[in-house]
VOZABA-623924 format. One record per residue (C-alpha): x, y, z. Coordinates in Angstrom, 1 decimal, decimal comma, padded with zeros to 4 digits. Example, Ala and Ser with C-alpha at 12.3 -4.5 7.8 and 13.67 -1.06 7.14 Angstrom:
<rs>
@east->012,3 north->-004,5 up->007,8
@east->013,7 north->-001,1 up->007,1
</rs>
This chain:
<rs>
@east->037,6 north->010,6 up->109,5
@east->033,8 north->010,3 up->110,1
@east->033,9 north->006,5 up->110,2
@east->036,9 north->006,6 up->112,6
@east->035,0 north->008,9 up->114,9
@east->032,0 north->006,6 up->114,8
@east->034,2 north->003,7 up->115,7
@east->035,8 north->005,6 up->118,5
@east->032,5 north->006,5 up->120,0
@east->031,4 north->002,8 up->119,8
@east->034,6 north->001,7 up->121,6
@east->034,1 north->004,2 up->124,4
@east->030,4 north->003,3 up->124,8
@east->031,0 north->-000,5 up->124,7
@east->034,3 north->-000,4 up->126,6
@east->035,5 north->-003,1 up->124,3
@east->037,0 north->-003,4 up->120,8
@east->035,2 north->-006,7 up->120,3
@east->031,8 north->-005,4 up->121,4
@east->032,3 north->-002,2 up->119,3
@east->033,0 north->-004,2 up->116,2
@east->029,8 north->-006,2 up->116,7
@east->027,8 north->-003,0 up->117,4
@east->028,8 north->-001,2 up->114,2
@east->029,2 north->-004,3 up->112,1
@east->032,9 north->-004,1 up->111,1
@east->035,8 north->-006,4 up->111,9
@east->037,9 north->-006,1 up->115,1
@east->041,1 north->-005,4 up->113,0
@east->039,2 north->-002,5 up->111,4
@east->038,3 north->-001,1 up->114,8
@east->042,0 north->-001,2 up->115,9
@east->043,0 north->000,5 up->112,6
@east->040,4 north->003,3 up->113,0
@east->041,7 north->004,0 up->116,6
@east->045,3 north->003,9 up->115,4
@east->044,4 north->006,4 up->112,6
@east->042,9 north->008,8 up->115,1
@east->045,8 north->008,5 up->117,5
@east->048,2 north->009,2 up->114,6
@east->046,1 north->012,2 up->113,4
@east->045,8 north->013,8 up->116,8
@east->049,4 north->012,8 up->117,9
@east->048,2 north->011,5 up->121,2
@east->047,1 north->008,3 up->123,0
@east->043,3 north->008,1 up->123,2
@east->043,0 north->004,6 up->124,7
@east->045,2 north->002,6 up->127,0
@east->045,0 north->-001,1 up->126,6
@east->045,6 north->-003,8 up->129,2
@east->046,6 north->-007,1 up->127,5
@east->046,4 north->-009,2 up->130,6
@east->043,0 north->-008,2 up->131,8
@east->041,7 north->-007,3 up->128,3
@east->040,5 north->-004,0 up->129,6
@east->040,6 north->-000,6 up->128,0
@east->041,0 north->002,8 up->129,7
@east->040,0 north->006,1 up->128,1
@east->042,7 north->008,8 up->128,5
@east->041,8 north->012,4 up->129,3
@east->042,5 north->013,3 up->125,6
@east->040,3 north->010,4 up->124,6
@east->037,5 north->011,7 up->126,9
@east->037,7 north->015,1 up->125,2
@east->037,6 north->013,6 up->121,7
@east->034,6 north->011,5 up->122,7
@east->032,6 north->014,6 up->123,6
@east->033,7 north->016,5 up->120,5
@east->033,1 north->013,5 up->118,2
@east->029,5 north->013,3 up->119,4
@east->029,1 north->017,0 up->118,8
@east->030,6 north->016,8 up->115,3
@east->028,5 north->013,8 up->114,2
@east->025,4 north->015,4 up->115,7
@east->026,0 north->018,6 up->113,7
@east->026,6 north->016,7 up->110,5
@east->023,4 north->014,7 up->110,9
@east->021,4 north->017,9 up->111,6
@east->022,9 north->019,6 up->108,6
@east->022,1 north->016,7 up->106,4
@east->018,5 north->016,7 up->107,5
@east->018,1 north->020,4 up->107,2
@east->019,5 north->020,3 up->103,6
@east->017,0 north->017,6 up->102,7
@east->013,9 north->019,3 up->104,2
@east->011,8 north->022,1 up->102,9
@east->010,1 north->024,9 up->104,8
@east->006,7 north->023,4 up->103,8
@east->007,5 north->020,0 up->105,2
@east->010,0 north->020,1 up->108,1
@east->011,7 north->016,7 up->108,7
@east->014,5 north->015,3 up->110,8
@east->014,8 north->013,5 up->114,1
@east->013,9 north->015,2 up->117,4
@east->015,7 north->013,5 up->120,4
@east->013,9 north->014,4 up->123,6
@east->014,8 north->013,3 up->127,1
@east->012,2 north->013,9 up->129,8
@east->012,1 north->013,2 up->133,6
@east->009,3 north->011,0 up->134,8
@east->006,5 north->013,4 up->135,8
@east->007,0 north->015,4 up->132,6
@east->007,3 north->012,4 up->130,3
@east->004,3 north->010,6 up->131,8
@east->001,8 north->013,3 up->132,5
@east->002,6 north->016,5 up->130,6
@east->004,5 north->015,6 up->127,4
@east->002,0 north->013,2 up->125,7
@east->-000,6 north->015,8 up->124,9
@east->002,1 north->018,2 up->123,7
@east->003,7 north->015,6 up->121,5
@east->000,4 north->014,5 up->120,1
@east->-000,3 north->018,0 up->118,7
@east->003,3 north->018,3 up->117,6
@east->003,2 north->015,1 up->115,5
@east->000,0 north->016,2 up->113,9
@east->001,6 north->019,5 up->112,8
@east->004,9 north->017,9 up->111,7
@east->004,3 north->014,3 up->110,6
@east->007,7 north->014,1 up->108,9
@east->009,7 north->014,7 up->112,0
@east->010,7 north->011,5 up->113,8
@east->010,6 north->011,3 up->117,6
@east->013,3 north->009,6 up->119,7
@east->012,0 north->009,7 up->123,3
@east->013,8 north->008,8 up->126,6
@east->011,9 north->009,0 up->129,9
@east->014,1 north->008,5 up->133,1
@east->014,8 north->010,4 up->136,3
@east->016,3 north->013,9 up->136,2
@east->019,9 north->012,7 up->136,9
@east->019,9 north->010,2 up->134,1
@east->018,4 north->012,6 up->131,6
@east->021,0 north->015,2 up->132,5
@east->023,8 north->012,7 up->131,9
@east->022,4 north->011,9 up->128,4
@east->022,1 north->015,6 up->127,7
@east->025,7 north->016,2 up->128,7
@east->026,8 north->013,4 up->126,4
@east->024,7 north->014,8 up->123,6
@east->022,6 north->011,7 up->123,3
@east->019,5 north->013,9 up->123,3
@east->018,9 north->017,4 up->121,8
@east->016,7 north->018,8 up->124,6
@east->016,2 north->017,8 up->128,2
@east->013,0 north->018,4 up->130,1
@east->013,7 north->018,1 up->133,8
@east->012,0 north->018,8 up->137,2
@east->015,1 north->018,7 up->139,5
@east->018,2 north->020,9 up->139,9
@east->021,3 north->020,2 up->137,9
@east->024,8 north->021,6 up->138,0
@east->025,4 north->025,0 up->136,3
@east->027,3 north->024,4 up->133,1
@east->027,6 north->025,6 up->129,5
@east->024,0 north->025,2 up->128,3
@east->020,8 north->027,2 up->128,0
@east->018,3 north->026,7 up->130,9
@east->014,7 north->027,9 up->130,8
@east->011,7 north->027,3 up->133,0
@east->008,5 north->026,5 up->131,0
@east->005,9 north->025,1 up->133,5
@east->004,9 north->025,9 up->137,1
@east->003,9 north->022,6 up->138,8
@east->001,9 north->022,3 up->142,0
@east->003,1 north->019,8 up->144,6
@east->000,7 north->018,3 up->147,1
@east->000,6 north->016,0 up->150,1
@east->-001,4 north->012,9 up->149,2
@east->-002,7 north->010,3 up->151,7
@east->-005,1 north->007,4 up->151,8
@east->-008,7 north->008,4 up->152,0
@east->-008,9 north->006,8 up->155,5
@east->-005,9 north->008,9 up->156,8
@east->-006,8 north->010,8 up->160,0
@east->-004,9 north->013,8 up->161,2
@east->-005,5 north->016,8 up->163,6
@east->-006,5 north->019,7 up->161,3
@east->-005,7 north->022,2 up->164,1
@east->-002,2 north->020,9 up->164,7
@east->001,0 north->022,1 up->163,1
@east->002,0 north->020,3 up->159,9
@east->005,1 north->019,0 up->161,7
@east->003,0 north->017,4 up->164,4
@east->000,5 north->015,9 up->162,1
@east->002,9 north->014,5 up->159,5
@east->005,9 north->013,4 up->161,6
@east->006,1 north->009,7 up->162,6
@east->004,4 north->008,7 up->159,4
@east->005,5 north->006,3 up->156,6
@east->006,5 north->008,5 up->153,7
@east->006,8 north->007,1 up->150,1
@east->009,3 north->008,8 up->147,9
@east->011,2 north->008,4 up->144,6
@east->014,8 north->007,1 up->144,1
@east->018,0 north->009,2 up->144,3
@east->018,4 north->011,4 up->141,2
@east->014,6 north->012,0 up->140,9
@east->013,4 north->015,6 up->140,9
@east->010,3 north->014,5 up->142,8
@east->012,4 north->012,9 up->145,5
@east->014,6 north->016,0 up->145,7
@east->011,5 north->018,1 up->146,3
@east->010,2 north->015,7 up->149,0
@east->013,5 north->016,0 up->150,9
@east->013,4 north->019,8 up->150,7
@east->009,8 north->019,9 up->151,9
@east->010,4 north->017,6 up->154,9
@east->013,5 north->019,6 up->155,9
@east->011,8 north->022,9 up->155,6
@east->008,9 north->021,9 up->157,9
@east->011,1 north->019,8 up->160,3
@east->009,0 north->016,7 up->159,6
@east->010,6 north->013,4 up->160,8
@east->009,3 north->010,3 up->159,0
@east->008,9 north->007,1 up->160,9
@east->009,8 north->005,2 up->157,8
@east->010,8 north->005,9 up->154,1
@east->009,7 north->003,6 up->151,3
@east->011,5 north->004,2 up->147,9
@east->009,7 north->003,4 up->144,7
@east->010,8 north->003,9 up->141,1
@east->007,8 north->005,6 up->139,5
@east->005,0 north->008,1 up->140,1
@east->002,4 north->005,4 up->139,3
@east->003,9 north->003,1 up->141,9
@east->003,8 north->005,9 up->144,6
@east->000,2 north->006,7 up->143,8
@east->-000,9 north->003,1 up->144,0
@east->001,1 north->002,6 up->147,3
@east->-000,7 north->005,6 up->148,8
@east->-004,1 north->004,4 up->147,5
@east->-003,4 north->001,0 up->149,2
@east->-002,6 north->002,5 up->152,6
@east->001,2 north->002,0 up->152,5
@east->001,9 north->005,6 up->153,5
@east->001,7 north->009,3 up->152,4
@east->003,7 north->011,2 up->149,9
@east->004,6 north->014,6 up->148,5
@east->004,1 north->014,6 up->144,7
@east->003,0 north->016,5 up->141,7
@east->-000,7 north->017,2 up->141,5
@east->-000,5 north->016,0 up->137,8
@east->000,1 north->012,5 up->139,2
@east->-002,9 north->012,3 up->141,5
@east->-005,6 north->014,7 up->140,1
@east->-007,6 north->011,9 up->138,6
@east->-007,3 north->009,7 up->141,7
@east->-008,5 north->012,6 up->143,9
@east->-011,5 north->013,1 up->141,7
@east->-012,4 north->009,4 up->142,0
@east->-011,8 north->009,5 up->145,8
@east->-009,1 north->006,9 up->145,7
@east->-006,7 north->009,2 up->147,6
@east->-007,0 north->012,6 up->149,3
@east->-004,9 north->015,7 up->149,6
@east->-003,8 north->017,1 up->152,9
@east->-004,2 north->020,9 up->152,5
@east->-001,3 north->023,3 up->153,0
@east->-001,5 north->026,8 up->154,3
@east->000,8 north->028,0 up->151,5
@east->000,7 north->026,2 up->148,1
@east->004,1 north->024,6 up->147,2
@east->005,3 north->025,0 up->143,6
@east->008,3 north->023,9 up->141,6
@east->009,3 north->024,6 up->138,0
@east->009,8 north->022,2 up->135,0
@east->012,7 north->023,3 up->132,9
@east->014,3 north->022,6 up->129,6
@east->018,0 north->022,5 up->128,7
@east->019,4 north->023,0 up->125,2
@east->023,0 north->023,1 up->124,1
@east->023,2 north->026,3 up->122,0
@east->021,2 north->029,0 up->120,2
@east->021,9 north->027,6 up->116,7
@east->019,3 north->024,8 up->117,1
@east->018,1 north->022,2 up->114,6
@east->014,8 north->023,1 up->113,0
@east->013,0 north->020,2 up->114,7
@east->014,1 north->021,5 up->118,2
@east->013,0 north->025,1 up->117,3
@east->009,6 north->023,9 up->116,3
@east->009,2 north->021,8 up->119,4
@east->010,1 north->024,6 up->121,7
@east->007,5 north->026,8 up->120,0
@east->004,9 north->024,1 up->120,7
@east->006,2 north->023,6 up->124,3
@east->005,7 north->027,3 up->125,1
@east->002,4 north->027,4 up->123,4
@east->000,8 north->024,3 up->124,8
@east->002,8 north->023,4 up->127,8
@east->003,9 north->026,7 up->129,3
@east->001,9 north->028,1 up->132,2
@east->004,3 north->030,7 up->133,5
</rs>
C-alpha cells in the first residue's frame, strides 16, 4: 500500500501517468496498476482519464486521498527517523519553509546555531513569498512555515515569534516637507513594492490605505534586495522591514523617513499538530531562544 500511495502522489503532482513513472523510476503499466489497486481498495474512482486529450482529472475523493497520503507517508518517515535516533544525537530531516524577509535576514543566524547543536539533523529549506509557503504547508511539503503575512484560519497551530519594525525608506537625496502631513509628503511618489502574495506587499497596501497615500506609480519587484537597490538608485520609495535596510542606512546608501508612531508587524510560524517530530521541537526551542523578541 505504501508504494501505491507514493505512486498516486506522483501522478497528482505530475498530472501525468508517464511523467509520474519517470519521476519514481517505475514502468507506466506499474503506475496504472498501482492506481487501479487503490481504486479497488477504496471502492471509488480517484482519477478520471481523458483518452482523446490524454489529460487526467483528480476527483474529489482523489484530492482527499492525496492529502491523507502525504500525511501518512510523512508520519511513517518521521517515525522511522525517531526510531533510529538516540536522545544524545538527534537526527532526521527538518523541512522549513520561510517567507522572503525571514528566510533572507532572520533565519540564517538561527539555523547556523541550530546546525552546530544538531549536526545530524538534515535541513530542507524553501524560501518563497508567504502565499507560496502557505500552499506548501497546507500540502504538507514542509513541516513548519515561517511567514510574515496573513493566511486563512484553518486547522493548524499559529504562533507569533518575532516583532518586526517596518520603515519608509527613500534615496538619500529625497526631499520632503518635514512639517507636512505624511499623506501630503508621500503622495504622488513612485512606490516600490513586492508581488502579490508577499507579506511585505500586503503591509505596504495596509500602510498606504491607512494614511490615505495615493502613489503616482507602483513598481513591483520580486525580492527585498531588488527593492533596496531600486530605492538606492533613485527609482522610488518603499515601506519595508528594517531588517532589509539597516546596513544600507548605516552606510548612508538610503535614508529612513521618520514616522510619528512606529509601525510593527509580527512574524509567525505554523505547525500542523502538537505531536511534532523531534527535529521540529528542537528547532522551535531554538527559534524562541534566538529569534523571538516578543
